[in-house]
N, C-alpha and C positions, 0 to 999 in steps of 0.2 A: 276287081271288086266283088265283096261278098255282104249283104248286107247292110249296103252305104259305107263300109269301111273295108281297108285294103286287104285281100284276101291271104297275102306276103307282105306285112308291114316292114320285117327286116330285110327284104330284098334290097340288093345295092346298087347302086349306079356308077359311083365314082367317087373318089378319093381326094382329100382336100389335105395336103402338107404346108403348116404354118411356120415358117422360120425366117432366115434372115436372107438379104440377097446374095450374098456371099454363097451360103450352103445352096438355095434355091437354083443358081447357076450351074453348082457343081452337080445336083441332083438331076437337074434338065440335061446337061451334057454329056456326064459321065455316070450316072446313076448313082451317085455317092449317096450310100445308106450308111447312117451314122446310130449304130444301137445303144441303148442306155441300161440302166436296171434299175429295179424299185427302191434300192437301195439309196441311189442318187438323187432319185425324187423324195424320198423321206428328208433327205439331208436339204434338199433345197429349200422345203418348206421350213426348215430349223432358221435357214438363212436370209432368204427373201420372201417368203409368206407362200401364202396358198395360189395355186394356179397352175404354173409348171409344178410346182412342187406339191406332195400329198404327203402328209404323216401317217395315211393309213394304208400307203401302198403295201401290198402283198401280206395284209392281215387274213390268216384262216378263220380266226374264232374271235369272240369277244365275248367276256361274263363278268358279272359285278364282282367286286371287290372280294365280298365276304361269301361269294359262291364256295365254297372250299373242294368240294367235290369237282367242279369245273374247273377248277385253277389247275388240280392235281392231274386231272384227263387232259387235258390240253397240255400240259407242260410233258407228258408221258407219252404222247401219241407219235413223236417223230424224237429222231435223237440230237438234232439240232435247233429244237425250240427256244424263241427269245420272247421277251415279255415287256410291256411297256403299261403303265399306267398312266390314264388320262382322266381326271375327276373320280368320279365311282366306278369305273369299268378297269378291266384289265385286257389286255389286246395281245394276241400270240402269232407270233409269225415264224417262218424257218430259214436260219440264215443262209444256205444255200439257194433258196427260192429269192431272197432278196437279190442274189447276184447275178440273177441269169440274163442273158442279153436279151432284150427287148426295144424293139419297135414299134412305134406309135403313129397314129394318123386318124383323121376325121373321115367319118366314111357316110357318105350321102346317102341315107336309106328312104326307102318306100314312105315310110311312117312320119316322114320330116314334111311331106306335101299333104296340101289342105284335099281331102277326098268330097267332092260336091255330091256323090252318090248318082250321076249321071253317066249315061252312056255315051259311046262317040271319043269323035278326036277332041283332045282337052288342052287347054293351058294350067298346068299346075304351076304353085310356084310353094316355094318354102324358105322361112329365114332363117338365116345362121346368127345368133346372137352377137353383139359386139364385144361380151366376156370373153367370149373365145379368142378372138384377135387380142385382145388385150392382154389376157393370159401369157401368150408368147410374145409380148411387147413390154412383159414386166409392168403394166399398167399406165404405160408413157401417154401422154397426152398426142395428139397428132401435132403440134407443136412443138414439144419436146422431142419427137423422132424426126423431124426437120432437122434437127441440131446436130444428128447422128452422123458419122461418116456412111456414107453411100452403102457400103457393102454390108453395114450393120443395120441398117433399116430393115424392118420387115417386108416379107414377101411371101406370096401365097403361091403353091403350086399346085394345080387342077390335072388330076389325071383319070382320065376318062374311059382307058382301057383297065380296071381294075385287075381282071382274071389276069390278063399277060403280065401287069406289074408284081403280082403276088407269085406267078410262077417264074419271074426271072430271078427275084430276091432267092426263091426256093433252090432253083437250081445252081447259083452263085455258092448258097451255103453247101450244098451237098459236093461241090468241086471242092471244097474247103475242107471237106471231113466232115461234115453233121450229116448223121442217117437223117433219112426221109421222115422216120416217124417221131424223130425229134424234133422237128419242126411244127409249132402249133400256129394255128392262124384260127382267128377267133373274133367275136364282136363282145364288147365289153358290156358288163349287166352292172345296173346300180342299185345298190338298195341303203338302206339307212344302217351306218355303222356308228351310230351314236345309241345304238341300243345293244342287248347281247342278241349274236348272231352266231352260225355256223357254216362254213363252207362245205356242203355234202361232197361235193363230186368228186374230191380229192385233189391232193399237188400234184403240179404247180396251178391249178386252176385259180387259185385265189389271185394271180396275176391278172386275170380277167374280169374281178369284181372290184367295182370303185364303190365309194360314197354318192350317195343320192345328190349331193351338191353340185358335182361335176357332169350331172345329165347332158348338159348342154354341149359338151363335149364331144358327143358321140363317137366315141372310141371304136377302133379294130386294132387290134395288136398281132403282133408274129413273136413269140417267144420261142427263143432255142433251149429245151429244156435238156441239157448235155449235164454229164458229171464232169466231163473232160476242162481240167485247170486249165490247158493250152488253149484250149476253143475259146473258152470264156475270158481269158484274160486277151485274144487276139480281136474277140468280136470288141468288147466293151472299151477297148483302148484305140483302137482303128478302122476306120471307116473301111468300107468295103464298097467297090464297083460294080455296078452290074451290067452295066452299057448302056448308050444314051436311051431316054425315054422320051426325045423330042417328037416324036412320030406320033405319040399319043398324049402329050401334056402340054400346059400351057402355064405359062408364069405372069403374075401380076403383082406389081412393086407397089401398089396402092394399100395403103395402110387402113382397112376398113374397123376403124374404132366403134364407129355407130351400128356395126353389122354388117349384112350381104343378103339382099333377095335373090334367089334363084328360081328361076322359072324353065320349065321344058315343057314342050308339046309331045303328048302321048296318046296314043287310042287307048280305050278304056272300055272293058267288058265287064260284063257280071256274069258273075260264075253261078251254078247251080248247087 
């Protein structure tokens, strides 16, 4: 803690994975990891709406429709640029990046917890909004969820050894032929994609940039940045198993439509 604020606001404690009962069981028992890609999430919004879907996934830049210089510049930046128009803006994305295998999850970060400014042992609390859980239940009410087959109902997996979980995924990917340098793990950043913007850190880092309307999802992502069509097809089409995570994970089959209050006890110190 420094000046009444967290010294490391992005410090991470745990991972939440919101899914259905069937996949949650497989994740706990076999360590089943299902990769997807930005193109699929863009398509989902067109079919089912915003939430799990996001039309602006993988966008690296946007400019006004009549900003001809920027339109030409962004189109020429890479050899696989595609563009879409939405209102008065043109959005630019790379076809190759839109198909990269990506695995997403909620990260419980330090900045989600209230900082009282006091030192010593403290009980800290953080609220995860119901919108997060509703997104992964396609907006169903609690009554509608109970009408689903049991294995299709929402389930939440809490992974409390984040470092070990990430390392197990990386190790499995390496055994499948992925270069360690091609495995990218990063927190997602959120900004307004309804105004002109540009991703200055280089492709494929645009996969770690989402519209600010998704801020409540507090995502972390693993992206496999490979040019191998064989690896891409294998990872996106078929789950991988990293081994049981039961030792450091818990499962809850309660649908948290109204959100979840997380409490933890920690020793808080002031930093000079």
